[in-house]
C-alpha positions as CSV (number, residue, x, y, z in Angstrom):
1,X,-30.0,-37.5,129.1
2,X,-32.9,-35.4,127.9
3,X,-32.8,-33.5,124.7
4,X,-35.1,-30.5,124.2
5,X,-35.2,-28.5,121.1
6,X,-36.7,-25.0,120.6
7,X,-37.2,-23.3,117.3
8,X,-34.2,-21.2,118.1
9,X,-32.0,-24.3,118.7
10,X,-33.2,-25.8,115.4
11,X,-32.4,-22.6,113.5
12,X,-28.9,-22.4,115.0
13,X,-28.3,-26.1,114.2
14,X,-29.6,-25.6,110.7
15,X,-27.4,-22.5,110.1
16,X,-24.3,-24.2,111.5
17,X,-24.9,-27.2,109.3
18,X,-25.4,-25.1,106.2
19,X,-22.2,-23.2,106.9
20,X,-20.1,-26.4,106.6
21,X,-22.2,-28.3,104.1
22,X,-19.9,-30.2,101.8
23,X,-20.3,-33.3,99.6
24,X,-18.8,-36.4,101.0
25,X,-17.4,-39.4,99.1
26,X,-17.5,-43.1,99.7
27,X,-19.6,-45.6,101.6
28,X,-18.3,-44.8,105.1
29,X,-19.2,-41.1,105.0
30,X,-20.2,-38.7,107.8
31,X,-23.7,-38.6,106.3
32,X,-23.8,-42.4,106.1
33,X,-22.8,-42.6,109.8
34,X,-25.6,-40.2,110.8
35,X,-28.1,-42.1,108.7
36,X,-26.9,-45.4,110.4
37,X,-27.4,-43.7,113.8
38,X,-30.9,-42.7,112.8
39,X,-31.7,-46.1,111.4
40,X,-30.3,-47.8,114.5
41,X,-32.5,-45.7,116.7
42,X,-35.6,-46.7,114.8
43,X,-34.6,-50.3,114.7
44,X,-34.1,-50.1,118.5
45,X,-37.8,-49.4,118.9
46,X,-38.5,-53.1,118.3
47,X,-36.6,-54.0,121.5
48,X,-37.6,-50.9,123.6
49,X,-39.5,-52.0,126.6
50,X,-40.9,-48.8,128.0
51,X,-42.4,-45.6,126.6
52,X,-39.4,-43.7,128.1
53,X,-37.0,-45.9,126.1
54,X,-39.0,-45.3,123.0
55,X,-38.9,-41.5,123.6
56,X,-35.1,-41.6,124.1
57,X,-34.7,-43.5,120.8
58,X,-36.9,-41.0,118.9
59,X,-34.8,-38.2,120.3
60,X,-31.6,-40.0,119.3
61,X,-32.9,-40.2,115.8
62,X,-33.8,-36.4,115.9
63,X,-30.2,-35.6,116.8
64,X,-28.8,-37.7,113.9
65,X,-31.3,-36.1,111.6
66,X,-30.2,-32.6,112.5
67,X,-26.6,-33.6,112.2
68,X,-27.2,-35.0,108.7
69,X,-27.9,-31.5,107.5
70,X,-24.2,-30.8,107.7
71,X,-23.5,-33.1,104.8
72,X,-24.8,-33.8,101.3
73,X,-25.4,-37.2,99.7
74,X,-22.3,-38.4,97.8
75,X,-24.3,-38.4,94.5
76,X,-24.3,-34.6,94.6
77,X,-20.6,-34.5,93.7
78,X,-21.6,-35.6,90.2
79,X,-24.0,-32.8,89.7
80,X,-22.2,-30.2,87.5
81,X,-25.1,-27.8,86.8
82,X,-25.3,-25.3,89.7
83,X,-29.0,-24.7,89.3
84,X,-29.7,-28.4,89.4
85,X,-27.4,-28.8,92.4
86,X,-29.3,-26.0,94.3
87,X,-32.6,-27.7,93.5
88,X,-31.3,-31.1,94.7
89,X,-29.9,-29.5,97.8
90,X,-33.2,-27.8,98.6
91,X,-35.1,-31.1,98.1
92,X,-32.6,-33.0,100.3
93,X,-33.1,-30.4,103.1
94,X,-36.9,-30.7,102.6
95,X,-36.7,-34.5,103.1
96,X,-34.5,-34.2,106.1
97,X,-36.8,-31.5,107.6
98,X,-39.8,-33.8,107.1
99,X,-37.9,-36.6,108.7
100,X,-37.2,-34.5,111.7
101,X,-40.9,-33.5,111.9
102,X,-41.8,-37.2,111.7
103,X,-39.5,-38.1,114.5
104,X,-41.0,-35.3,116.6
105,X,-44.5,-36.7,115.9
106,X,-43.2,-40.1,116.9
107,X,-41.8,-38.7,120.1
108,X,-45.2,-37.0,120.8
109,X,-47.0,-40.3,120.2
110,X,-44.7,-42.1,122.6
111,X,-45.2,-39.4,125.2
112,X,-49.0,-39.8,124.8
113,X,-48.5,-43.6,124.9
114,X,-50.5,-43.8,121.7
115,X,-49.4,-46.9,119.7
116,X,-51.7,-46.0,116.7
117,X,-50.2,-42.6,116.3
118,X,-46.7,-44.1,116.7
119,X,-47.4,-46.6,114.0
120,X,-48.7,-43.8,111.7
121,X,-45.5,-41.8,112.3
122,X,-43.3,-44.8,111.6
123,X,-45.2,-45.4,108.4
124,X,-44.5,-41.8,107.3
125,X,-40.9,-42.1,108.2
126,X,-40.6,-45.3,106.1
127,X,-42.1,-43.5,103.1
128,X,-39.7,-40.6,103.5
129,X,-36.8,-43.0,103.7
130,X,-37.9,-44.7,100.4
131,X,-38.3,-41.3,98.7
132,X,-34.9,-40.1,99.8
133,X,-33.1,-43.3,98.9
134,X,-34.6,-43.4,95.5
135,X,-33.5,-39.9,94.8
136,X,-30.2,-39.6,96.6
137,X,-28.3,-42.9,96.9
138,X,-26.1,-44.4,94.3
139,X,-27.1,-47.7,92.8
């Protein structure tokens, strides 16, 4: 199955996700499931044998990334100050957006069959993951 995204599709997905954005509770959360899906796609790259397989995994990660915008990290339920919650939500969306861009760059590298660009995109994604987990996961 081939996924293609236009700016319009991304905007619709974003708006739909924002309309239903609610904090989730617990370890087995909808956000956690999307993050596991994204992580699984990236881990699958180690075993992917063809460029086409790698492209499909990058696209799978893109879908999970867009779906994650429908949810907020569980830690947000503890933020009482509305202004602080709005800032945290904006930053969370920024990180998810950058992750989506990184996955698109990864897809483009795979389509170009450029291992160096793919490695650079993966390194960016790892840094984004670290930043997001430092800020938005419970210890």
